[in-house]
Kinemage of the C-alpha trace (Angstrom):
@kinemage 1
@onewidth
@group {chain A} dominant
@subgroup {mainchain}
@vectorlist {calphas} color= white
{ca met a 1} P -2.158 -11.559 -7.292
{ca arg a 2} L -2.641 -8.204 -8.958
{ca ala a 3} L -5.944 -9.390 -10.433
{ca ile a 4} L -7.249 -10.240 -6.965
{ca ala a 5} L -6.203 -6.845 -5.613
{ca glu a 6} L -7.827 -5.024 -8.531
{ca phe a 7} L -11.031 -7.004 -8.040
{ca ile a 8} L -11.108 -6.167 -4.321
{ca met a 9} L -10.658 -2.455 -4.953
{ca arg a 10} L -13.181 -2.351 -7.803
{ca gly a 11} L -16.047 -1.728 -5.412
{ca arg a 12} L -17.662 -2.512 -2.082
{ca val a 13} L -19.592 -5.512 -3.402
{ca gln a 14} L -16.470 -7.123 -4.859
{ca ala a 15} L -14.473 -6.534 -1.676
{ca thr a 16} L -17.275 -7.981 0.445
{ca leu a 17} L -17.441 -11.094 -1.737
{ca val a 18} L -13.717 -11.772 -1.374
{ca val a 19} L -13.660 -11.136 2.362
{ca val a 20} L -16.741 -13.227 3.138
{ca ile a 21} L -16.096 -16.163 0.785
{ca ser a 22} L -12.456 -16.545 1.802
{ca ala a 23} L -13.456 -16.367 5.492
{ca ala a 24} L -16.051 -19.094 4.925
{ca leu a 25} L -13.746 -21.471 3.046
{ca pro a 26} L -11.351 -23.675 5.054
{ca leu a 27} L -7.704 -22.517 5.209
{ca leu a 28} L -8.383 -19.265 3.307
{ca phe a 29} L -8.942 -17.079 6.374
{ca trp a 30} L -5.587 -15.385 5.697
{ca leu a 31} L -6.899 -14.150 2.336
{ca ser a 32} L -9.930 -12.625 4.050
{ca ala a 33} L -7.641 -10.816 6.515
{ca ala a 34} L -5.331 -9.634 3.714
{ca ala a 35} L -8.249 -8.289 1.678
{ca gly a 36} L -9.556 -6.484 4.727
{ca cys a 37} L -6.105 -4.989 5.358
{ca leu a 38} L -5.965 -3.723 1.782
{ca val a 39} L -9.313 -1.957 2.093
{ca leu a 40} L -8.415 -0.490 5.487
{ca leu a 41} L -4.974 0.719 4.387
{ca arg a 42} L -6.337 2.364 1.253
{ca arg a 43} L -9.782 3.630 2.251
{ca gly a 44} L -9.694 3.859 6.023
{ca leu a 45} L -11.509 2.232 8.899
{ca arg a 46} L -15.028 3.428 8.032
{ca asp a 47} L -15.110 1.825 4.591
{ca ala a 48} L -13.373 -1.288 5.903
{ca leu a 49} L -15.900 -1.823 8.690
{ca ser a 50} L -18.830 -1.719 6.292
{ca ile a 51} L -17.237 -4.640 4.450
{ca leu a 52} L -15.642 -6.578 7.277
{ca ile a 53} L -18.767 -6.748 9.390
{ca trp a 54} L -20.063 -9.355 6.924
{ca ala a 55} L -16.937 -11.443 7.418
{ca leu a 56} L -17.859 -11.816 11.083
{ca leu a 57} L -20.693 -14.186 10.157
{ca pro a 58} L -18.495 -17.040 8.848
{ca ala a 59} L -15.749 -16.203 11.372
{ca ile a 60} L -18.140 -16.568 14.316
{ca gly a 61} L -19.506 -19.730 12.719
{ca trp a 62} L -16.021 -21.229 12.595
{ca trp a 63} L -15.469 -20.228 16.237
{ca tyr a 64} L -18.689 -22.020 17.199
{ca phe a 65} L -17.377 -25.221 15.631
{ca gly a 66} L -14.063 -24.963 17.507
{ca glu a 67} L -11.954 -23.167 14.869
{ca pro a 68} L -10.722 -19.838 16.304
{ca arg a 69} L -8.156 -18.903 13.658
{ca thr a 70} L -10.490 -17.083 11.276
{ca leu a 71} L -11.836 -14.637 13.853
{ca leu a 72} L -8.538 -14.126 15.695
{ca val a 73} L -6.453 -13.503 12.568
{ca leu a 74} L -9.109 -11.231 11.078
{ca phe a 75} L -9.221 -8.972 14.133
{ca gly a 76} L -5.468 -9.175 14.704
{ca ala a 77} L -4.437 -8.323 11.154
{ca leu a 78} L -6.890 -5.439 10.986
{ca gly a 79} L -5.625 -4.048 14.279
{ca leu a 80} L -2.055 -4.141 12.989
{ca ala a 81} L -3.168 -2.572 9.689
{ca leu a 82} L -4.835 0.258 11.590
{ca leu a 83} L -1.594 0.848 13.500
{ca leu a 84} L 0.473 0.791 10.306
{ca arg a 85} L -1.865 3.251 8.602
{ca ala a 86} L -1.636 5.633 11.558
{ca ser a 87} L 2.098 5.347 12.314
{ca glu a 88} L 3.748 4.229 9.053
{ca ser a 89} L 6.175 2.293 11.283
{ca trp a 90} L 6.817 -1.414 10.847
{ca asn a 91} L 8.854 -1.402 14.068
{ca arg a 92} L 5.749 -0.418 16.028
{ca val a 93} L 3.704 -3.006 14.178
{ca leu a 94} L 6.179 -5.768 14.998
{ca leu a 95} L 6.393 -4.736 18.651
{ca cys a 96} L 2.615 -4.600 18.967
{ca ser a 97} L 2.375 -8.010 17.322
{ca val a 98} L 3.928 -9.417 20.511
{ca ala a 99} L 1.067 -7.936 22.536
{ca leu a 100} L -1.325 -9.336 19.947
{ca gly a 101} L 0.291 -12.757 20.381
{ca leu a 102} L -0.218 -12.501 24.149
{ca val a 103} L -3.904 -11.800 23.544
{ca tyr a 104} L -4.049 -14.820 21.262
{ca gly a 105} L -2.387 -16.912 23.964
{ca leu a 106} L -4.803 -15.747 26.657
{ca val a 107} L -7.812 -16.448 24.452
{ca leu a 108} L -6.513 -19.880 23.477
{ca gly a 109} L -5.684 -20.702 27.087
{ca ala a 110} L -9.136 -19.666 28.285
{ca gln a 111} L -11.331 -21.037 25.506
{ca phe a 112} L -9.359 -24.068 24.320
{ca arg a 113} L -7.557 -25.235 27.449
{ca glu a 114} L -8.795 -28.832 27.303
{ca pro a 115} L -7.465 -29.704 23.817
{ca ile a 116} L -4.186 -27.890 24.544
{ca asp a 117} L -3.769 -29.787 27.820
{ca ala a 118} L -4.507 -33.020 25.977
{ca met a 119} L -1.810 -32.232 23.415
{ca ala a 120} L 0.598 -31.290 26.217
{ca gly a 121} L -0.114 -34.611 27.921
{ca glu a 122} L 0.725 -36.539 24.764
{ca ile a 123} L 3.948 -34.559 24.338
{ca gln a 124} L 4.898 -35.210 27.959
{ca lys a 125} L 4.533 -38.956 27.370
{ca leu a 126} L 7.002 -38.661 24.501
{ca met a 127} L 9.552 -36.610 26.453
{ca pro a 128} L 11.665 -39.637 27.557
{ca gln a 129} L 12.044 -40.612 23.880
{ca met a 130} L 12.568 -37.063 22.615
{ca leu a 131} L 15.226 -36.321 25.254
{ca asp a 132} L 16.702 -39.779 25.384
{ca gly a 133} L 19.312 -39.968 28.108
{ca val a 134} L 18.986 -36.336 29.174
{ca tyr a 135} L 15.461 -36.724 30.540
{ca gln a 136} L 16.441 -39.716 32.680
{ca gln a 137} L 19.306 -37.743 34.236
{ca met a 138} L 16.967 -34.988 35.392
{ca ser a 139} L 15.757 -34.879 38.963
{ca val a 140} L 12.097 -35.372 39.765
{ca asp a 141} L 11.656 -31.635 40.350
{ca glu a 142} L 13.309 -30.794 37.032
{ca gln a 143} L 11.098 -33.269 35.200
{ca ala a 144} L 8.033 -31.795 36.895
{ca arg a 145} L 9.047 -28.231 35.943
{ca leu a 146} L 9.700 -29.291 32.367
{ca gly a 147} L 6.299 -30.934 32.231
{ca ser a 148} L 4.608 -27.825 33.625
{ca leu a 149} L 6.168 -25.693 30.870
{ca ile a 150} L 4.823 -27.804 28.014
{ca ala a 151} L 1.264 -26.412 28.006
{ca pro a 152} L 2.268 -22.695 28.215
{ca val a 153} L 4.975 -23.105 25.560
{ca leu a 154} L 2.568 -25.037 23.326
{ca thr a 155} L 0.002 -22.277 23.765
{ca gly a 156} L 2.693 -19.732 22.916
{ca leu a 157} L 3.697 -21.654 19.790
{ca ile a 158} L 0.107 -21.757 18.541
{ca ala a 159} L -0.302 -18.057 19.373
{ca ala a 160} L 2.983 -17.294 17.581
{ca leu a 161} L 1.733 -19.095 14.462
{ca leu a 162} L -1.404 -16.933 14.538
{ca gln a 163} L 0.819 -13.889 15.105
{ca ile a 164} L 2.874 -14.819 12.028
{ca val a 165} L -0.246 -15.371 9.899
{ca ser a 166} L -1.623 -11.993 11.022
{ca leu a 167} L 1.618 -10.266 10.047
{ca leu a 168} L 1.778 -12.102 6.715
{ca ser a 169} L -1.822 -11.077 5.975
{ca leu a 170} L -0.864 -7.466 6.649
{ca val a 171} L 2.256 -7.849 4.480
{ca leu a 172} L 0.121 -9.185 1.620
{ca gly a 173} L -2.388 -6.351 2.005
{ca arg a 174} L 0.434 -3.785 2.044
{ca tyr a 175} L 2.042 -5.416 -0.985
{ca trp a 176} L -1.265 -5.229 -2.865
{ca gln a 177} L -1.629 -1.565 -1.937
{ca ala a 178} L 1.841 -0.786 -3.285
{ca leu a 179} L 1.264 -2.911 -6.381
{ca leu a 180} L -1.815 -0.883 -7.308
{ca tyr a 181} L -0.913 2.611 -6.138
{ca asn a 182} L 2.853 2.801 -5.503
{ca pro a 183} L 4.794 0.175 -7.483
{ca gly a 184} L 8.004 -0.813 -5.742
{ca gly a 185} L 7.075 1.040 -2.570
{ca phe a 186} L 6.534 -2.008 -0.414
{ca gly a 187} L 9.834 -3.555 -1.454
{ca arg a 188} L 11.767 -0.452 -0.411
{ca glu a 189} L 9.752 -0.213 2.778
{ca phe a 190} L 10.305 -3.839 3.771
{ca arg a 191} L 13.991 -3.923 2.858
{ca ala a 192} L 14.572 -0.889 5.086
{ca leu a 193} L 13.072 -2.670 8.103
{ca arg a 194} L 15.562 -2.814 10.954
{ca leu a 195} L 14.920 -3.059 14.676
{ca pro a 196} L 16.738 -0.440 16.794
{ca pro a 197} L 19.080 -1.902 19.439
{ca pro a 198} L 16.827 -1.136 22.475
{ca leu a 199} L 13.861 -2.884 20.847
{ca ala a 200} L 15.951 -5.868 19.739
{ca met a 201} L 17.432 -6.223 23.235
{ca leu a 202} L 13.975 -5.956 24.790
{ca leu a 203} L 12.732 -8.793 22.594
{ca leu a 204} L 15.815 -10.856 23.388
{ca val a 205} L 15.261 -10.360 27.122
{ca gly a 206} L 11.617 -11.373 26.686
{ca met a 207} L 12.706 -14.576 24.960
{ca leu a 208} L 15.273 -15.501 27.593
{ca val a 209} L 13.692 -14.233 30.804
{ca gly a 210} L 10.006 -14.866 30.109
{ca pro a 211} L 9.949 -18.525 31.248
{ca asn a 212} L 11.622 -17.543 34.541
{ca leu a 213} L 8.929 -14.976 35.386
{ca gly a 214} L 6.105 -17.512 35.571
{ca leu a 215} L 4.674 -20.480 33.762
{ca gln a 216} L 2.211 -18.467 31.706
{ca leu a 217} L 4.918 -16.035 30.578
{ca ala a 218} L 6.825 -18.925 29.015
{ca met a 219} L 4.836 -18.150 25.878
{ca leu a 220} L 6.890 -14.949 25.529
{ca thr a 221} L 9.791 -16.940 24.085
{ca pro a 222} L 8.122 -17.815 20.753
{ca leu a 223} L 6.137 -14.561 20.623
{ca cys a 224} L 9.186 -12.292 21.017
{ca ser a 225} L 11.074 -14.243 18.385
{ca val a 226} L 8.585 -13.396 15.613
{ca pro a 227} L 9.546 -9.695 15.133
{ca leu a 228} L 13.219 -10.665 15.132
{ca ala a 229} L 12.629 -13.330 12.480
{ca phe a 230} L 10.790 -10.822 10.257
{ca ala a 231} L 13.659 -8.358 10.693
{ca gly a 232} L 16.111 -11.106 9.751
{ca ile a 233} L 14.182 -11.815 6.539
{ca ala a 234} L 14.157 -8.081 5.750
{ca leu a 235} L 17.935 -8.022 6.253
{ca ile a 236} L 18.464 -10.786 3.678
{ca his a 237} L 16.173 -9.007 1.198
{ca gly a 238} L 18.056 -5.755 1.774
{ca leu a 239} L 21.466 -7.318 1.247
{ca val a 240} L 20.277 -8.971 -1.968
{ca ala a 241} L 18.872 -5.644 -3.210
{ca gln a 242} L 22.223 -3.970 -2.488
{ca gly a 243} L 24.011 -6.660 -4.477
{ca arg a 244} L 25.947 -7.946 -1.487
{ca leu a 245} L 24.251 -11.341 -1.726
{ca ala a 246} L 23.213 -13.257 -4.822
{ca lys a 247} L 19.501 -13.753 -5.489
{ca phe a 248} L 19.726 -17.486 -4.936
{ca trp a 249} L 20.145 -16.699 -1.220
{ca leu a 250} L 16.487 -15.663 -1.130
{ca val a 251} L 15.434 -18.908 -2.779
{ca gly a 252} L 17.583 -20.844 -0.354
{ca leu a 253} L 16.191 -18.876 2.569
{ca tyr a 254} L 12.560 -19.764 1.890
{ca ile a 255} L 13.331 -23.372 0.967
{ca thr a 256} L 15.272 -23.915 4.182
{ca leu a 257} L 12.527 -22.182 6.161
{ca leu a 258} L 10.087 -24.762 4.844
{ca leu a 259} L 12.355 -27.793 5.214
{ca phe a 260} L 14.623 -26.908 8.149
{ca met a 261} L 12.730 -24.250 10.101
{ca gln a 262} L 14.183 -25.448 13.416
{ca leu a 263} L 17.634 -24.402 12.137
{ca thr a 264} L 16.867 -21.437 9.866
{ca tyr a 265} L 14.442 -19.633 12.183
{ca pro a 266} L 16.907 -19.211 15.106
{ca leu a 267} L 19.563 -18.069 12.623
{ca leu a 268} L 17.241 -15.303 11.387
{ca val a 269} L 16.660 -14.212 14.987
{ca val a 270} L 20.416 -14.021 15.617
{ca leu a 271} L 21.003 -12.112 12.366
{ca ala a 272} L 18.347 -9.550 13.305
{ca ile a 273} L 19.927 -8.978 16.721
{ca val a 274} L 23.415 -8.546 15.231
{ca asp a 275} L 22.067 -6.255 12.490
{ca ser a 276} L 20.346 -4.072 15.076
{ca leu a 277} L 23.778 -3.425 16.595
{ca phe a 278} L 25.890 -3.055 13.438
{ca asp a 279} L 23.386 -1.979 10.723
{ca phe a 280} L 24.901 -3.867 7.789
{ca arg a 281} L 22.717 -2.197 5.159
{ca gly a 282} L 23.268 1.309 6.495
{ca arg a 283} L 27.042 0.868 6.586
{ca tyr a 284} L 27.038 -0.204 2.943
{ca val a 285} L 24.871 2.762 1.909
{ca arg a 286} L 27.083 5.262 3.734
{ca lys a 287} L 30.204 3.679 2.287
{ca asn a 288} L 28.868 4.054 -1.262
{ca gly a 289} L 27.455 7.522 -0.760
{ca thr a 290} L 23.846 6.602 -1.457
{ca gly a 291} L 21.007 8.282 0.371
{ca pro a 292} L 18.310 6.426 2.293
{ca thr a 293} L 15.426 4.813 0.483
{ca asn a 294} L 11.979 5.505 1.845
{ca gly a 295} L 8.957 3.715 0.469
{ca glu a 296} L 5.287 3.922 1.201
{ca gly a 297} L 3.148 0.954 0.188
């Protein structure tokens, strides 16, 4: 990974090649966004724009053929990178990623409504099997409401996946920046990530109340969960770095995320909410008389 970062930062031509080629190749759009984030974080918006404007050509081409991810993730990750460069606050980045996810959801709902509705229709046909016994006990109105929520929630899930990819692209770009110019800085920065209680409660309310405010706001549930999940991952990394958990917990975390995401992901959300109230890492630091660790990637 270091070799890629060094190649990107070697010059404008090299950075342009990585950004454009990875945007043109299938399933490598995240690498294009990460490379763009690295350039923007290190050199600023002006230098980044002179490179990223070329990435718009393959991104728009993919959009024309019905693949929106390249363009959406590219713009989203760069917007978050610009915010991180200006504020140096991951809490602001995570909060703004929810707004970014809403934009993703609105764009997907407007431009790709037909395929999403088709997918929602197929899911609705499977609901009696998926909720065997429970679905049959529902009233007609309850079944109709459940069916009406499928399309907005599905849109929110797709938007949340794009939100996650945008954040991961920014994380990779930040990691590259620290690797080249501030070794160890990103690790300290990420492990210190903790959502303050008001922000965590706001996200929790968005998850729980969103579907009751309107059908379209049902997408808030998956979108608001993303910052909490990232904070939960940062908590595990922080506890491992403090020696309170063994390193195999990190391996187990990522393996279970891949194999049992439906169980691990909600647990991370709960851990982040509890940590926002009790600050497990901060209590350990104060108890052992160690000062705070600040890192810039």
